[in-house]
MILO-124191 format. One record per residue: residue number from 1; x, y, z of N, C-alpha, C in turn; residue in one letter. Coordinates in steps of 0.05 Angstrom, whole numbers, always signed. Example, Ala and Ser with C-alpha at 12.3 -4.5 7.8 and 13.67 -1.06 7.14 Angstrom:
residues 2
PT|seq|nx|ny|nz|cax|cay|caz|cx|cy|cz|type
PT|1|+264|-114|+156|+246|-90|+156|+264|-66|+156|a;
PT|2|+257|-45|+142|+273|-21|+143|+258|+1|+157|s;
END
This chain:
residues 90
PT|seq|nx|ny|nz|cax|cay|caz|cx|cy|cz|type
PT|1|+1752|-1599|-2271|+1727|-1612|-2267|+1733|-1640|-2256|m;
PT|2|+1722|-1647|-2234|+1727|-1674|-2222|+1701|-1690|-2223|s;
PT|3|+1704|-1715|-2229|+1681|-1733|-2230|+1679|-1749|-2204|a;
PT|4|+1656|-1751|-2193|+1652|-1767|-2169|+1634|-1790|-2175|t;
PT|5|+1641|-1813|-2165|+1624|-1836|-2168|+1608|-1841|-2143|l;
PT|6|+1583|-1843|-2146|+1566|-1847|-2123|+1557|-1876|-2123|a;
PT|7|+1557|-1889|-2100|+1548|-1916|-2098|+1517|-1917|-2100|a;
PT|8|+1508|-1938|-2112|+1479|-1942|-2115|+1467|-1945|-2088|a;
PT|9|+1442|-1935|-2084|+1430|-1939|-2058|+1424|-1968|-2052|p;
PT|10|+1426|-1976|-2027|+1420|-2004|-2019|+1391|-2009|-2020|f;
PT|11|+1383|-2029|-2036|+1355|-2037|-2037|+1354|-2067|-2031|l;
PT|12|+1338|-2075|-2012|+1336|-2104|-2006|+1322|-2118|-2030|p;
PT|13|+1330|-2143|-2035|+1319|-2158|-2057|+1289|-2164|-2052|a;
PT|14|+1282|-2171|-2028|+1254|-2177|-2022|+1250|-2173|-1992|s;
PT|15|+1226|-2170|-1984|+1220|-2167|-1956|+1222|-2193|-1942|l;
PT|16|+1229|-2194|-1916|+1230|-2219|-1902|+1203|-2232|-1900|p;
PT|17|+1202|-2258|-1900|+1177|-2273|-1897|+1166|-2270|-1869|a;
PT|18|+1140|-2271|-1865|+1129|-2271|-1838|+1139|-2294|-1822|p;
PT|19|+1141|-2291|-1796|+1152|-2311|-1778|+1135|-2337|-1779|a;
PT|20|+1109|-2334|-1782|+1091|-2358|-1781|+1093|-2374|-1807|h;
PT|21|+1102|-2363|-1829|+1103|-2377|-1855|+1121|-2401|-1854|a;
PT|22|+1145|-2398|-1842|+1165|-2420|-1842|+1155|-2442|-1823|a;
PT|23|+1143|-2436|-1801|+1135|-2457|-1782|+1111|-2472|-1793|t;
PT|24|+1093|-2459|-1808|+1071|-2473|-1820|+1080|-2493|-1841|a;
PT|25|+1100|-2485|-1857|+1110|-2502|-1878|+1125|-2526|-1866|r;
PT|26|+1141|-2521|-1845|+1156|-2543|-1832|+1137|-2563|-1819|t;
PT|27|+1116|-2552|-1806|+1097|-2570|-1792|+1083|-2588|-1813|r;
PT|28|+1076|-2577|-1836|+1063|-2593|-1857|+1081|-2615|-1866|w;
PT|29|+1107|-2610|-1870|+1126|-2630|-1880|+1130|-2652|-1859|r;
PT|30|+1130|-2645|-1834|+1135|-2665|-1813|+1111|-2685|-1810|r;
PT|31|+1087|-2675|-1815|+1064|-2692|-1810|+1055|-2706|-1836|t;
PT|32|+1066|-2698|-1859|+1057|-2710|-1884|+1066|-2739|-1885|r;
PT|33|+1048|-2757|-1892|+1056|-2785|-1895|+1073|-2790|-1919|p;
PT|34|+1087|-2812|-1920|+1103|-2818|-1943|+1086|-2818|-1968|f;
PT|35|+1097|-2807|-1989|+1082|-2805|-2014|+1082|-2832|-2028|l;
PT|36|+1058|-2842|-2034|+1055|-2867|-2049|+1040|-2860|-2074|r;
PT|37|+1054|-2860|-2096|+1043|-2852|-2122|+1021|-2872|-2130|v;
PT|38|+998|-2862|-2138|+976|-2879|-2146|+983|-2894|-2172|a;
PT|39|+998|-2882|-2190|+1006|-2896|-2214|+1035|-2904|-2213|c;
PT|40|+1042|-2919|-2192|+1070|-2927|-2187|+1080|-2944|-2210|a;
PT|41|+1106|-2943|-2215|+1119|-2959|-2235|+1115|-2988|-2228|y;
PT|42|+1106|-3004|-2247|+1103|-3033|-2242|+1130|-3046|-2241|a;
PT|43|+1136|-3060|-2219|+1162|-3073|-2216|+1164|-3097|-2233|l;
PT|44|+1187|-3102|-2244|+1192|-3126|-2259|+1204|-3147|-2241|q;
PT|45|+1206|-3171|-2251|+1216|-3193|-2235|+1245|-3187|-2225|e;
PT|46|+1249|-3191|-2199|+1275|-3186|-2187|+1279|-3158|-2176|g;
PT|47|+1259|-3140|-2180|+1261|-3113|-2170|+1247|-3110|-2143|q;
PT|48|+1257|-3091|-2127|+1244|-3084|-2102|+1242|-3054|-2099|s;
PT|49|+1222|-3045|-2084|+1217|-3016|-2080|+1220|-3008|-2051|r;
PT|50|+1233|-2986|-2046|+1236|-2975|-2019|+1232|-2945|-2020|r;
PT|51|+1222|-2934|-1998|+1219|-2905|-1996|+1237|-2894|-1974|f;
PT|52|+1248|-2871|-1978|+1266|-2858|-1959|+1258|-2829|-1956|h;
PT|53|+1255|-2819|-1931|+1249|-2791|-1926|+1274|-2775|-1923|r;
PT|54|+1278|-2755|-1940|+1301|-2738|-1940|+1298|-2717|-1917|l;
PT|55|+1321|-2706|-1907|+1319|-2686|-1886|+1302|-2662|-1893|p;
PT|56|+1300|-2655|-1919|+1285|-2632|-1927|+1255|-2638|-1927|c;
PT|57|+1247|-2663|-1923|+1219|-2671|-1922|+1209|-2684|-1947|g;
PT|58|+1225|-2685|-1968|+1216|-2698|-1993|+1219|-2728|-1990|h;
PT|59|+1203|-2742|-2006|+1205|-2772|-2006|+1221|-2781|-2030|d;
PT|60|+1239|-2800|-2026|+1255|-2811|-2047|+1247|-2840|-2051|l;
PT|61|+1240|-2847|-2075|+1234|-2875|-2081|+1258|-2888|-2093|e;
PT|62|+1265|-2912|-2082|+1289|-2927|-2091|+1279|-2953|-2103|v;
PT|63|+1285|-2958|-2128|+1279|-2984|-2141|+1305|-2998|-2145|i;
PT|64|+1308|-3022|-2134|+1333|-3037|-2136|+1329|-3063|-2150|a;
PT|65|+1349|-3073|-2164|+1348|-3099|-2177|+1375|-3112|-2173|q;
PT|66|+1374|-3136|-2161|+1399|-3152|-2157|+1408|-3164|-2183|r;
PT|67|+1434|-3169|-2186|+1444|-3182|-2211|+1435|-3211|-2211|p;
PT|68|+1433|-3222|-2235|+1425|-3250|-2237|+1445|-3268|-2223|p;
PT|69|+1436|-3290|-2212|+1453|-3309|-2198|+1457|-3333|-2216|v;
PT|70|+1479|-3342|-2222|+1505|-3330|-2219|+1510|-3308|-2240|p;
PT|71|+1524|-3287|-2232|+1530|-3265|-2251|+1552|-3274|-2270|a;
PT|72|+1548|-3269|-2296|+1568|-3279|-2316|+1595|-3265|-2311|p;
PT|73|+1596|-3240|-2305|+1621|-3225|-2299|+1616|-3206|-2276|v;
PT|74|+1637|-3199|-2262|+1634|-3179|-2240|+1631|-3151|-2252|e;
PT|75|+1609|-3138|-2246|+1605|-3111|-2257|+1599|-3092|-2234|r;
PT|76|+1608|-3067|-2236|+1602|-3047|-2215|+1572|-3041|-2215|p;
PT|77|+1561|-3032|-2193|+1532|-3025|-2192|+1527|-3001|-2210|p;
PT|78|+1503|-3000|-2222|+1495|-2978|-2239|+1474|-2962|-2223|l;
PT|79|+1478|-2936|-2221|+1459|-2919|-2207|+1447|-2899|-2227|v;
PT|80|+1421|-2899|-2230|+1407|-2880|-2247|+1390|-2862|-2230|f;
PT|81|+1395|-2836|-2232|+1380|-2816|-2216|+1363|-2800|-2234|v;
PT|82|+1337|-2799|-2229|+1319|-2784|-2245|+1304|-2764|-2228|h;
PT|83|+1303|-2740|-2236|+1288|-2720|-2220|+1300|-2693|-2223|g;
PT|84|+1292|-2675|-2206|+1301|-2647|-2208|+1326|-2644|-2191|s;
PT|85|+1330|-2620|-2180|+1354|-2614|-2165|+1357|-2631|-2140|f;
PT|86|+1335|-2644|-2131|+1337|-2660|-2107|+1353|-2686|-2112|h;
PT|87|+1359|-2692|-2137|+1375|-2715|-2143|+1403|-2712|-2133|a;
PT|88|+1411|-2688|-2124|+1437|-2684|-2113|+1442|-2699|-2087|a;
PT|89|+1421|-2709|-2074|+1424|-2724|-2050|+1437|-2751|-2055|w;
PT|90|+1436|-2761|-2079|+1446|-2787|-2086|+1476|-2787|-2090|c;
END
């Protein structure tokens, strides 16, 4: 008696998206203005705010604060990234 192993049939994970779906989504991202949050974080003294548009179309808000002048000791810059997987751009 010999056992034969049969390969599972090929099943695609999902059907391809319609051709117009990708272009509509891209068009919306290109024309969307920079996101300005209505309840934006109130800046403290010495802080500045900048917005940067990522290649994927998302908006990145950058809040920066310069060290006090004169700085008591030389310290490396501190970077805090908050957000979802898009934080990988930083």
